[in-house]
C-alpha angles and dihedrals in degrees: 000000000000092000091051091051092051091046091052091049093050093050096046091049091055109099089221090067091066088055090053092048089051092043085227111195089196089070095055108117093025095084144333130221131220125215114213097204096054099029093226132118124217146190116258088250096053110141093211121118110289116258122228110264096240089059093054128096123181124223133184094227146006089256092057091050092050091048087056090055102263124132127216119271111249092213104054098023097216093189095053141035114316121226089251091054092047091050090048090054091049093049090048088054090049090053090054090051091050092048092051097045119105092210138029109279121223114245093241091052094048092047091049092052091056095040102248135116112260094245096048092043092050091051095047093045093053092044093052102037100027093235137070121261090255093050090049091052092048091050091049090050089049089056089048090052091053089051094044099044101073095053101033123105090229142002090252092057091051092048091052093045089053092055101255105147093189121043091205091065092053094048090051089061101030096097093059093039097051109013091227139045112300092240091057092047090051089055094052093265094313112181091008112125117218121176118202143169135190123217142158132254136163088279093058128253119003129194122196120189129184131193124194087273099052143277107349100174140019109176132180128201149127099260118055092198091054090055091053092047090052090055091047091050091055093054108014094173099039120115101252115194115197134182092023108172091217091056095059094084091054095054089045088055092053092046090049091053091052091053096041109022096182092070087073131220116246107178133144109253130209097213117187120183147095122301090258094048091050091052090052094047091050090052089051091055088056093060106105121239110269094026132094136202133202125239089252090051090057092044089055093046093056092047097254105100094170096049094087095131091048090052090052090051091050090052090050090051094055112116098181108081121206094356087069095034104210086153088078093065115094138168120280091260092052096254121134121257130191124317127193091230097041135286092252089061090047090053092047091050092051091047092052091050092047091054094051 
């Protein structure tokens, strides 16, 4: 009895055991575990009935488990492609089909083309990408509109080229897609008024820009001129108003927040992105000062636990530093990943918040 107790304690103390209990698909490929009573070895994500901890042994690879006398589980197939990996590949193929289609595909037709039932396909697609197939198609078309507008003879031509069958549907979403009327976006932001200012903080140069809807950019960098050029490149024909005396208090507020994060930053934001990106950015704004979350945490919070890569892409697409705090998102092991404005700045922001 004493030996069993010690064995249970040893297994439960192993961090890999938590991955097995959580059936964590992110741990697949990191290790396998053998079950003495059944003689099989499994992936961490195996859906089979959980073994008792004192019957479990961990191995670095399938080869190590087989060398110890275990055989592969017939449910999770630890030597081949898991069901999660197979579904991810199918969804990736579905995304390619959506992107290449001239018109919006019906769910039944799309599911049939990838060999799944409509209900199961819809569930898997949303779990992996974080959005429904229809929302994904709409987001893709929105991106095509942004690409088509600057060079199209008219807004209507750009809408048709992007695959919108009904102009009314596009105009219903155009404000969130573009942040301004489509005609102004097509002309490089012509007639749009954007106020901005550049200042300095402990992180280097900072640019804050505001449209008539709210803050549309907060950028950090080493070269103030480069930050201004970046804003000009986004909207080359917009009416950019710099060094506005009335704008000084706003940039001072942002700088003050960077230096003392606990004071908070309550500003109206002009957020432009896909439905999924906006959901991610809203989840980021709910992370308290001084705390961090992993990409998988954010994916779970928005109801798409398997859309970890899509969450990372949404963080990378964020153009409003600190107000949408993508710097508070870290890897699952707590280490820092990429940051649009440089990992050293991400580290400095987190250190400031931890000291508050």
